[in-house]
VOMARVO-921897 format. One record per residue (C-alpha): residue number from 1; residue in one letter; x, y, z. Coordinates in pm, whole numbers, plus 50000, padded with zeros to 5 digits. Example, Ala and Ser with C-alpha at 12.3 -4.5 7.8 and 13.67 -1.06 7.14 Angstrom:
BEGIN
+-----+------+-------+-------+-------+
: seq : type :    c1 :    c2 :    c3 :
+-----+------+-------+-------+-------+
:   1 :    a : 51230 : 49550 : 50780 :
:   2 :    s : 51367 : 49894 : 50714 :
+-----+------+-------+-------+-------+
END
This chain:
BEGIN
+-----+------+-------+-------+-------+
: seq : type :    c1 :    c2 :    c3 :
+-----+------+-------+-------+-------+
:   1 :    m : 50737 : 51082 : 47614 :
:   2 :    t : 50415 : 50963 : 47780 :
:   3 :    i : 50381 : 50927 : 48156 :
:   4 :    g : 50339 : 50550 : 48114 :
:   5 :    i : 50665 : 50510 : 47924 :
:   6 :    t : 50844 : 50737 : 48170 :
:   7 :    n : 50718 : 50530 : 48465 :
:   8 :    r : 50826 : 50205 : 48298 :
:   9 :    i : 51174 : 50346 : 48238 :
:  10 :    n : 51191 : 50455 : 48603 :
:  11 :    e : 51090 : 50103 : 48712 :
:  12 :    l : 51364 : 49948 : 48498 :
:  13 :    l : 51622 : 50194 : 48627 :
:  14 :    f : 51519 : 50106 : 48981 :
:  15 :    l : 51562 : 49734 : 48917 :
:  16 :    f : 51904 : 49792 : 48765 :
:  17 :    s : 52005 : 50001 : 49067 :
:  18 :    v : 52056 : 49679 : 49263 :
:  19 :    l : 52415 : 49581 : 49185 :
:  20 :    i : 52583 : 49249 : 49260 :
:  21 :    m : 52946 : 49283 : 49373 :
:  22 :    d : 53151 : 49009 : 49544 :
:  23 :    k : 52835 : 48840 : 49675 :
:  24 :    k : 52744 : 49165 : 49855 :
:  25 :    y : 52436 : 49351 : 49737 :
:  26 :    f : 52443 : 49729 : 49720 :
:  27 :    v : 52152 : 49957 : 49656 :
:  28 :    k : 52201 : 50286 : 49479 :
:  29 :    a : 52139 : 50600 : 49684 :
:  30 :    n : 51780 : 50726 : 49654 :
:  31 :    a : 51675 : 50400 : 49481 :
:  32 :    f : 51364 : 50386 : 49700 :
:  33 :    k : 51268 : 50752 : 49674 :
:  34 :    n : 50906 : 50802 : 49568 :
:  35 :    t : 50810 : 50435 : 49577 :
:  36 :    f : 50513 : 50233 : 49699 :
:  37 :    c : 50565 : 49883 : 49834 :
:  38 :    i : 50386 : 49622 : 50043 :
:  39 :    f : 50615 : 49417 : 50263 :
:  40 :    k : 50509 : 49079 : 50402 :
:  41 :    e : 50595 : 49025 : 50767 :
:  42 :    v : 50830 : 48730 : 50815 :
:  43 :    p : 50987 : 48567 : 51123 :
:  44 :    l : 51301 : 48729 : 51266 :
:  45 :    s : 51477 : 48397 : 51214 :
:  46 :    e : 51508 : 48483 : 50843 :
:  47 :    i : 51782 : 48736 : 50917 :
:  48 :    e : 51946 : 48543 : 51199 :
:  49 :    g : 52323 : 48568 : 51168 :
:  50 :    k : 52303 : 48830 : 50892 :
:  51 :    a : 52461 : 49173 : 50922 :
:  52 :    f : 52251 : 49466 : 50807 :
:  53 :    d : 52353 : 49648 : 50490 :
:  54 :    y : 52218 : 49984 : 50597 :
:  55 :    r : 52072 : 50142 : 50911 :
:  56 :    s : 51869 : 50462 : 50897 :
:  57 :    k : 51885 : 50750 : 51143 :
:  58 :    s : 51548 : 50638 : 51278 :
:  59 :    g : 51685 : 50293 : 51366 :
:  60 :    s : 51545 : 50083 : 51081 :
:  61 :    s : 51777 : 49812 : 50948 :
:  62 :    y : 51792 : 49697 : 50587 :
:  63 :    y : 51918 : 49365 : 50452 :
:  64 :    y : 51962 : 49327 : 50075 :
:  65 :    t : 51939 : 48997 : 49888 :
:  66 :    p : 51935 : 48898 : 49519 :
:  67 :    l : 51555 : 48861 : 49533 :
:  68 :    g : 51456 : 49154 : 49748 :
:  69 :    m : 51496 : 49343 : 50071 :
:  70 :    y : 51430 : 49279 : 50440 :
:  71 :    r : 51343 : 49577 : 50657 :
:  72 :    l : 51341 : 49561 : 51037 :
:  73 :    s : 51157 : 49859 : 51180 :
:  74 :    n : 50912 : 49982 : 51442 :
:  75 :    h : 50739 : 50220 : 51199 :
:  76 :    w : 50564 : 50155 : 50867 :
:  77 :    g : 50342 : 50359 : 50636 :
:  78 :    r : 50460 : 50693 : 50504 :
:  79 :    l : 50838 : 50709 : 50508 :
:  80 :    a : 50986 : 51038 : 50388 :
:  81 :    n : 50905 : 51030 : 50015 :
:  82 :    s : 50772 : 50674 : 50004 :
:  83 :    k : 50473 : 50466 : 50108 :
:  84 :    w : 50570 : 50126 : 50252 :
:  85 :    r : 50305 : 49912 : 50416 :
:  86 :    l : 50353 : 49595 : 50619 :
:  87 :    e : 50110 : 49304 : 50595 :
:  88 :    p : 50137 : 49136 : 50936 :
:  89 :    l : 50165 : 48767 : 51007 :
:  90 :    p : 49836 : 48595 : 51100 :
:  91 :    d : 49969 : 48549 : 51453 :
:  92 :    q : 50061 : 48899 : 51565 :
:  93 :    t : 50411 : 48934 : 51706 :
:  94 :    i : 50449 : 49114 : 52040 :
:  95 :    s : 50762 : 49309 : 51948 :
:  96 :    k : 50721 : 49664 : 51820 :
:  97 :    f : 50996 : 49590 : 51568 :
:  98 :    k : 50857 : 49398 : 51272 :
:  99 :    l : 51058 : 49229 : 50997 :
: 100 :    g : 50918 : 49265 : 50648 :
: 101 :    f : 51033 : 49131 : 50313 :
: 102 :    a : 50958 : 49262 : 49964 :
: 103 :    l : 51072 : 49147 : 49622 :
: 104 :    w : 51259 : 49408 : 49417 :
: 105 :    e : 50989 : 49403 : 49150 :
: 106 :    h : 50724 : 49496 : 49407 :
: 107 :    f : 50859 : 49850 : 49450 :
: 108 :    y : 50634 : 50066 : 49232 :
: 109 :    p : 50677 : 50434 : 49137 :
: 110 :    d : 50478 : 50687 : 49337 :
: 111 :    n : 50394 : 51052 : 49273 :
: 112 :    a : 50134 : 51302 : 49388 :
: 113 :    t : 49983 : 51387 : 49049 :
: 114 :    e : 49923 : 51058 : 48866 :
: 115 :    n : 49628 : 50827 : 48923 :
: 116 :    c : 49837 : 50543 : 49071 :
: 117 :    y : 49605 : 50391 : 49331 :
: 118 :    y : 49288 : 50189 : 49364 :
: 119 :    i : 49093 : 50087 : 49673 :
: 120 :    e : 49010 : 49742 : 49807 :
: 121 :    a : 48756 : 49666 : 50079 :
: 122 :    d : 48723 : 49350 : 50287 :
: 123 :    f : 48365 : 49329 : 50412 :
: 124 :    n : 48439 : 49029 : 50634 :
: 125 :    s : 48684 : 49226 : 50844 :
: 126 :    n : 48536 : 49574 : 50775 :
: 127 :    t : 48873 : 49700 : 50652 :
: 128 :    v : 48980 : 49905 : 50354 :
: 129 :    n : 49319 : 49974 : 50198 :
: 130 :    y : 49480 : 50099 : 49881 :
: 131 :    q : 49688 : 49921 : 49620 :
: 132 :    h : 49911 : 50034 : 49334 :
: 133 :    k : 49789 : 50002 : 48975 :
: 134 :    n : 50104 : 49802 : 48888 :
: 135 :    n : 49994 : 49531 : 49130 :
: 136 :    p : 49951 : 49217 : 48912 :
: 137 :    n : 49619 : 49148 : 49091 :
: 138 :    f : 49460 : 49472 : 48967 :
: 139 :    d : 49158 : 49383 : 48752 :
: 140 :    n : 49112 : 49734 : 48601 :
: 141 :    k : 48764 : 49766 : 48752 :
: 142 :    a : 48822 : 49998 : 49049 :
: 143 :    v : 48871 : 50367 : 48967 :
: 144 :    l : 49232 : 50484 : 48977 :
: 145 :    r : 49297 : 50798 : 49180 :
: 146 :    t : 49578 : 51018 : 49307 :
: 147 :    s : 49713 : 50945 : 49655 :
: 148 :    f : 49524 : 51249 : 49794 :
: 149 :    e : 49191 : 51144 : 49639 :
: 150 :    t : 49249 : 50786 : 49753 :
: 151 :    t : 49313 : 50892 : 50113 :
: 152 :    k : 48996 : 51102 : 50113 :
: 153 :    r : 48784 : 50812 : 49984 :
: 154 :    i : 48935 : 50567 : 50230 :
: 155 :    k : 48837 : 50795 : 50521 :
: 156 :    q : 48481 : 50805 : 50388 :
: 157 :    i : 48466 : 50428 : 50347 :
: 158 :    r : 48603 : 50368 : 50698 :
: 159 :    n : 48327 : 50591 : 50837 :
: 160 :    i : 48065 : 50399 : 50639 :
: 161 :    l : 48199 : 50063 : 50757 :
: 162 :    n : 48253 : 50150 : 51123 :
: 163 :    l : 48001 : 50417 : 51220 :
: 164 :    t : 47622 : 50404 : 51236 :
: 165 :    s : 47519 : 50770 : 51281 :
: 166 :    w : 47510 : 50831 : 50902 :
: 167 :    a : 47259 : 50546 : 50854 :
: 168 :    k : 46975 : 50702 : 51056 :
: 169 :    y : 46863 : 50891 : 50744 :
: 170 :    f : 46807 : 50567 : 50551 :
: 171 :    d : 46518 : 50325 : 50572 :
: 172 :    c : 46694 : 49991 : 50541 :
: 173 :    d : 46654 : 49641 : 50682 :
: 174 :    d : 47016 : 49534 : 50638 :
: 175 :    l : 47283 : 49787 : 50737 :
: 176 :    n : 47565 : 49564 : 50614 :
: 177 :    l : 47420 : 49545 : 50263 :
: 178 :    l : 47377 : 49923 : 50260 :
: 179 :    r : 47740 : 49964 : 50370 :
: 180 :    q : 47856 : 49737 : 50089 :
: 181 :    e : 47650 : 49920 : 49828 :
: 182 :    i : 47784 : 50263 : 49927 :
: 183 :    t : 48142 : 50136 : 49961 :
: 184 :    n : 48136 : 49969 : 49620 :
: 185 :    q : 48014 : 50288 : 49456 :
: 186 :    l : 48291 : 50484 : 49629 :
: 187 :    i : 48543 : 50234 : 49491 :
: 188 :    y : 48408 : 50170 : 49142 :
: 189 :    t : 48263 : 50510 : 49045 :
: 190 :    n : 48359 : 50876 : 49058 :
: 191 :    k : 48034 : 50972 : 49228 :
: 192 :    t : 48071 : 51178 : 49543 :
: 193 :    l : 47948 : 51036 : 49873 :
: 194 :    e : 47667 : 51293 : 49873 :
: 195 :    e : 47556 : 51185 : 49524 :
: 196 :    i : 47558 : 50820 : 49628 :
: 197 :    k : 47352 : 50889 : 49940 :
: 198 :    r : 47098 : 51094 : 49743 :
: 199 :    q : 47068 : 50818 : 49483 :
: 200 :    i : 47012 : 50548 : 49746 :
: 201 :    g : 46796 : 50755 : 49977 :
+-----+------+-------+-------+-------+
END
């Protein structure tokens, strides 16, 4: 059985792990183990009057619905065996506890060995992040990498976007264009940073 078929089966099993019983939604134990998901921050008013379905030892509260899950927490990112990221509201909330919502179908399988991730850069805000290959917005142009390789590249890109010391070895009139060129090669090719610098320099 190929890795692709195995991952698709795991996705289907995950979706079926959400059971509807007497208008109460239960999630199977370990249903979120080894998953990647991006939650969208939503106002706290969306869970007003609702009782949580589960509370973790670290104090995070979970609210299950037919469409997806709310998570109220003061920590996001790597969670035990999963990677859950929160996209904040445009107007940052003051509270350390943030409420995020994710659709069930936006939980994607994660593992350390498969090339599951690609990188996106936003040159307007000088930010970079990673996305899962199952993201419907993936255009199959960026190189897919393991989580370890992705993390390494993201560190390199952040240095390129935010530091200037590396640029003193280049004769360029527009540092921003140089940053974009190097970043795009780090995203869309398998060239090492050293190879890219040699080629440009």
